[in-house]
C-alpha positions as CSV (number, residue, x, y, z in Angstrom):
1,X,2.1,-8.9,-1.4
2,X,4.1,-7.6,1.5
3,X,7.8,-7.4,2.1
4,X,7.6,-8.9,5.6
5,X,5.2,-11.8,5.3
6,X,4.3,-12.3,1.6
7,X,0.7,-12.5,0.6
8,X,-2.0,-11.4,3.0
9,X,-5.7,-11.9,2.5
10,X,-8.9,-11.0,4.3
11,X,-10.2,-7.9,5.9
12,X,-7.4,-5.3,5.5
13,X,-6.8,-1.7,6.4
14,X,-4.6,0.2,3.9
15,X,-2.8,3.5,4.5
16,X,-1.0,5.6,1.9
17,X,1.1,8.4,3.4
18,X,3.7,10.8,2.2
19,X,7.1,10.3,3.9
20,X,8.5,13.7,5.1
21,X,12.1,12.8,4.4
22,X,11.9,12.1,0.7
23,X,8.3,12.9,-0.4
24,X,7.7,9.4,-1.6
25,X,4.4,7.7,-0.7
26,X,4.5,4.7,1.6
27,X,1.8,2.1,1.3
28,X,1.2,-0.1,4.4
29,X,-1.5,-2.5,5.4
30,X,-2.6,-4.5,8.3
31,X,-5.3,-7.0,9.2
32,X,-8.1,-4.8,10.3
33,X,-7.9,-4.5,14.1
34,X,-4.4,-5.8,14.4
35,X,-1.4,-3.8,15.6
36,X,1.3,-4.8,13.1
37,X,1.6,-2.9,9.8
38,X,3.2,-4.4,6.7
39,X,4.8,-2.7,3.7
40,X,3.2,-3.3,0.3
41,X,5.9,-4.7,-2.0
42,X,7.1,-2.0,-4.2
43,X,6.5,0.8,-1.7
44,X,7.6,3.6,-1.4
45,X,6.6,5.1,-4.7
46,X,6.5,8.5,-6.3
47,X,3.3,10.4,-5.7
48,X,1.6,10.7,-9.2
49,X,0.6,14.1,-10.7
50,X,-3.0,13.1,-9.9
51,X,-2.2,13.2,-6.2
52,X,-2.1,10.9,-3.2
53,X,-5.8,10.0,-3.2
54,X,-5.5,8.8,-6.8
55,X,-2.5,6.6,-5.7
56,X,-4.5,5.3,-2.8
57,X,-7.5,4.5,-4.9
58,X,-5.2,2.7,-7.5
59,X,-3.7,0.6,-4.7
60,X,-7.1,-0.4,-3.4
61,X,-8.2,-1.5,-6.9
62,X,-5.0,-3.6,-7.2
63,X,-5.5,-5.2,-3.8
64,X,-9.2,-5.9,-4.4
65,X,-8.1,-7.5,-7.7
66,X,-5.9,-10.0,-5.8
67,X,-3.1,-11.9,-7.4
68,X,-0.3,-10.7,-5.1
69,X,-0.9,-7.0,-5.7
70,X,2.2,-4.7,-5.6
71,X,2.5,-0.9,-5.3
72,X,2.1,0.7,-8.8
73,X,5.1,2.2,-10.5
């Protein structure tokens, strides 16, 4: 689920990055090979104690599970 266009499906690229201004993690995605990035609904989120990679892996699991995945809280 994205803020801009709703549900997206297919071959996606997902990026999870820390925002310099507030230290929150932004989760964005795009159709692989496309130029436009979309915000995963619920992003930005706090970086968990387990780290950014753990958050990214959690996001990937949620997206692969389908059902209009949102950023974890």
